[in-house]
C-alpha positions in Angstrom: 59.5 -8.4 -48.6 56.1 -6.4 -48.3 54.2 -9.6 -48.9 56.1 -11.3 -46.2 55.6 -8.5 -44.4 52.3 -8.2 -45.2 51.7 -11.7 -43.6 53.5 -11.3 -40.7 51.2 -8.5 -40.1 48.8 -10.2 -41.1 49.9 -13.2 -38.9 50.1 -10.5 -36.5 46.6 -9.6 -36.7 45.4 -12.6 -36.4 45.3 -12.7 -32.5 42.6 -9.5 -32.4 40.0 -11.8 -31.9 41.1 -13.8 -28.4 42.2 -10.6 -27.1 38.9 -8.9 -27.6 37.2 -12.4 -26.5 39.3 -11.7 -23.3 37.6 -8.2 -22.9 34.6 -10.0 -23.5 34.7 -12.6 -21.0 35.8 -9.7 -18.5 32.7 -7.7 -19.3 30.7 -11.3 -18.7 32.4 -11.7 -15.7 31.9 -7.9 -14.1 28.0 -8.1 -15.4 27.6 -11.4 -13.6 29.3 -9.9 -10.1 26.7 -6.7 -11.2 23.7 -9.3 -11.6 24.9 -11.3 -8.5 24.7 -8.4 -6.8 21.7 -7.0 -8.0 20.2 -10.8 -7.0 21.3 -11.0 -3.5 19.8 -7.2 -3.6 16.5 -9.0 -5.0 16.7 -11.7 -2.6 16.8 -9.6 0.8 14.4 -7.5 -0.7 11.9 -10.6 -1.2 13.0 -12.4 1.4 12.9 -9.2 4.0 8.7 -9.0 2.0 7.8 -12.6 2.1 8.4 -12.7 5.8 6.7 -9.1 6.1 3.8 -10.6 3.8 3.7 -13.6 6.9 3.9 -11.3 9.5 0.8 -9.7 7.9 -1.1 -12.6 7.0 -0.9 -13.5 10.3 -1.7 -10.6 11.9 -4.8 -10.3 9.6 -5.9 -14.6 10.2 -5.0 -13.3 14.2 -7.3 -10.7 14.1 -9.7 -12.3 11.6 -10.4 -15.0 14.2 -11.0 -12.4 17.3 -13.0 -11.0 14.8 -15.2 -14.3 14.6 -14.8 -15.2 18.3 -16.5 -11.9 19.2 -19.3 -12.6 16.7 -19.9 -16.2 17.5 -20.3 -15.0 21.3 -22.1 -12.4 20.4 -24.2 -14.5 18.2 -24.6 -16.9 21.2 -25.4 -14.4 23.6 -28.2 -13.4 21.4 -29.7 -17.0 20.4 -29.6 -17.3 24.3 -31.1 -14.2 25.5 -33.9 -15.1 22.9 -34.5 -18.4 23.7 -35.1 -17.2 27.5 -37.5 -14.5 26.1 -39.6 -17.4 24.7 -39.6 -19.3 27.5 -40.1 -16.1 29.6 -43.5 -15.3 27.4 -45.1 -18.9 27.0 -44.6 -19.7 30.9 -46.6 -16.3 31.4 -49.0 -16.9 29.0 -49.5 -20.6 30.0 -50.5 -19.4 33.6 -52.7 -16.5 32.1 -56.2 -16.6 33.3 -57.4 -16.3 29.9 -55.3 -19.2 28.7 -56.4 -21.5 31.5 -60.1 -20.7 30.5 -59.8 -21.0 26.8 -57.9 -24.9 27.6 -60.6 -26.0 29.5 -63.8 -24.6 27.0 -62.1 -26.0 23.8 -61.6 -29.2 25.0 -64.8 -29.5 26.6 -66.2 -27.6 23.7 -64.1 -30.2 21.0 -65.7 -33.1 22.6 -69.1 -32.2 22.4 -68.8 -32.3 18.5 -67.3 -35.0 18.3 -70.3 -36.4 20.3 -73.0 -34.7 18.6 -76.0 -36.6 17.0 -75.9 -34.7 14.0 -72.0 -34.6 13.8 -71.5 -33.4 9.7 -73.9 -34.1 6.7 -72.0 -35.8 3.6 -72.4 -33.0 1.7 -69.9 -30.9 4.0 -67.8 -34.2 4.3 -67.5 -34.5 0.7 -66.6 -30.6 0.4 -63.3 -31.1 2.4 -62.1 -33.9 1.3 -62.7 -33.2 -2.3 -60.6 -29.1 -0.6 -57.7 -31.5 0.6 -57.6 -34.0 -2.3 -56.7 -31.6 -4.8 -54.4 -29.8 -1.7 -52.6 -32.6 -0.9 -50.8 -35.6 -2.7 -51.7 -39.2 -1.8 -48.1 -39.4 0.9 -49.8 -36.6 3.2 -53.5 -37.5 2.8 -53.6 -38.7 6.7 -53.5 -35.1 7.3 -57.3 -35.1 6.0 -59.8 -35.2 9.5 -61.5 -38.3 9.8 -63.8 -37.2 13.0 -66.9 -35.1 12.9 -65.6 -32.5 14.7 -62.3 -32.4 13.3 -64.3 -32.3 9.7 -66.4 -29.6 11.2 -64.1 -27.5 12.4 -61.6 -28.0 9.0 -64.7 -26.9 6.9 -65.7 -23.6 8.8 -62.6 -22.3 9.8 -59.9 -23.9 7.1 -62.2 -24.4 3.9 -65.0 -21.7 4.3 -62.0 -19.2 6.1 -62.3 -16.2 3.5 -58.1 -15.3 4.4 -55.3 -17.3 2.5 -53.1 -20.0 4.4 -51.1 -18.0 6.8 -53.7 -15.3 7.3 -56.9 -17.3 8.5 -55.8 -16.2 12.3 -57.2 -12.6 11.1 -60.8 -14.3 10.8 -62.6 -14.9 13.9 -65.3 -17.4 12.9 -68.6 -17.8 12.0 -71.8 -17.5 14.3 -72.9 -20.1 16.4 -73.5 -21.3 20.0 -70.7 -24.1 21.8 -67.1 -24.1 19.8 -67.9 -21.2 18.0 -68.8 -19.1 20.1 -65.8 -20.0 22.1 -63.8 -19.3 18.8 -65.0 -16.0 19.2 -64.5 -15.0 22.6 -60.6 -16.3 22.7 -59.4 -15.9 18.9 -58.6 -12.0 19.2 -56.5 -12.9 22.4 -54.4 -15.2 20.7 -54.1 -13.6 17.4 -52.7 -10.4 19.6 -50.4 -12.9 21.0 -49.2 -13.9 17.9 -48.5 -10.5 16.4 -46.7 -9.2 19.7 -44.5 -12.2 19.9 -43.7 -12.8 16.2 -45.5 -16.7 16.3 -46.3 -18.5 13.2 -49.0 -20.0 15.0 -50.3 -21.1 18.6 -51.8 -24.8 19.5 -53.8 -26.0 22.3 -53.5 -29.9 23.1 -56.2 -31.8 25.3 -54.0 -33.6 27.8 -56.4 -36.7 27.6 -56.2 -37.7 24.0 -53.7 -35.5 22.3 -56.1 -33.3 20.6 -54.9 -30.1 19.3 -58.5 -28.6 20.1 -57.3 -25.2 18.7 -54.6 -23.8 16.3 -54.9 -20.1 16.4 -53.7 -20.2 12.5 -55.4 -23.3 11.7 -53.1 -25.3 10.0 -53.4 -28.7 8.7 -52.4 -30.3 12.1 -55.7 -28.6 13.8 -57.9 -31.0 15.6 -55.4 -34.3 15.0 -54.2 -36.4 17.5 -50.9 -36.3 18.8 -51.0 -39.9 20.0 -53.3 -41.7 17.0 -53.1 -39.9 14.0 -50.9 -38.8 11.2 -48.6 -36.7 13.0 -48.4 -38.8 15.9 -44.6 -39.9 14.9 -43.3 -36.3 14.6 -41.5 -34.1 17.1 -44.2 -32.4 17.7 -45.9 -35.0 19.4 -42.8 -36.1 21.5 -42.8 -32.5 22.5 -46.5 -32.9 23.6 -45.9 -36.3 25.0 -42.8 -34.6 27.3 -44.9 -32.0 28.8 -47.6 -34.3 29.9 -45.8 -35.0 33.3 -44.8 -31.2 33.9 -44.6 -28.7 36.1 -46.3 -25.3 36.0 -43.6 -23.1 34.2 -42.0 -25.5 32.4 -41.3 -25.2 28.7 -39.1 -26.8 26.6 -38.0 -26.6 22.9 -37.8 -28.4 19.5 -35.7 -27.4 16.9 -36.3 -26.3 13.5 -37.1 -29.5 11.5 -39.7 -29.6 8.6 -43.2 -29.7 9.4 -45.4 -31.7 7.0 -48.5 -29.9 8.3 -46.7 -26.8 7.6 -46.5 -27.7 4.1 -42.9 -29.2 4.9 -41.1 -25.9 5.8 -39.2 -25.6 8.6 -40.7 -25.0 11.5 -39.2 -24.6 15.9 -41.6 -25.5 18.1 -42.2 -24.0 22.3 -44.4 -25.9 24.5 -45.6 -25.4 28.0 -48.3 -27.1 30.5 -51.3 -25.5 31.1 -52.5 -26.3 34.2 -56.9 -25.8 34.7 -56.1 -25.4 39.0 
């Protein structure tokens, strides 16, 4: 009987697993509900935070755009003011009596050098050519002066200048009459303009032939013609041409571009006509 009862009891005990299993399933549903509520809460928080992030991002972006617009406007105003300042400076300098006198005197003195019977001796010509052959590659040999005046002026003011490139305007030049006397007279005046206004160079160009008869800092375009020499196809030459029929006080600009006589560095030009009266 015991065995039977035992078996019966055993058989009655057998369903314990499903009961426990049901309990476990109940516990599983409750857990899922808890996780579901948590998930809903998290989703709400995430959604809220996401919208907060979007709103913050849009606000930051709008503020950034406003800031950029303000900077752009300020820079545009600054650039416009800068160009107006240059225009005013150049208009005043071009009509100054010293500038007018210098233009006339340098143009005349340059022509005298070109037509002088003595010209330049072979040794001096060779010195200039060798100086530039070491400095320039074959593509830029067109910058080597070919006229008597160009060779002589490059010899005196560039090859024999005691100051390095970029500082050659600090020298008033050698002694002598004619062009050399004019140079010692006017160089301090143009150097002061360069230093005061921050120009890297200052040219005087003869409108009759497009020749740069004077250069304050003596770069490689000194004594070149904007009509017939190496620089004839540059934006600088076009600027000179555009000023040939302009009126007093006119100032025109050429934006930054790589200019070979300035060793290929980007430069900007501003030009104005000089009237002798």
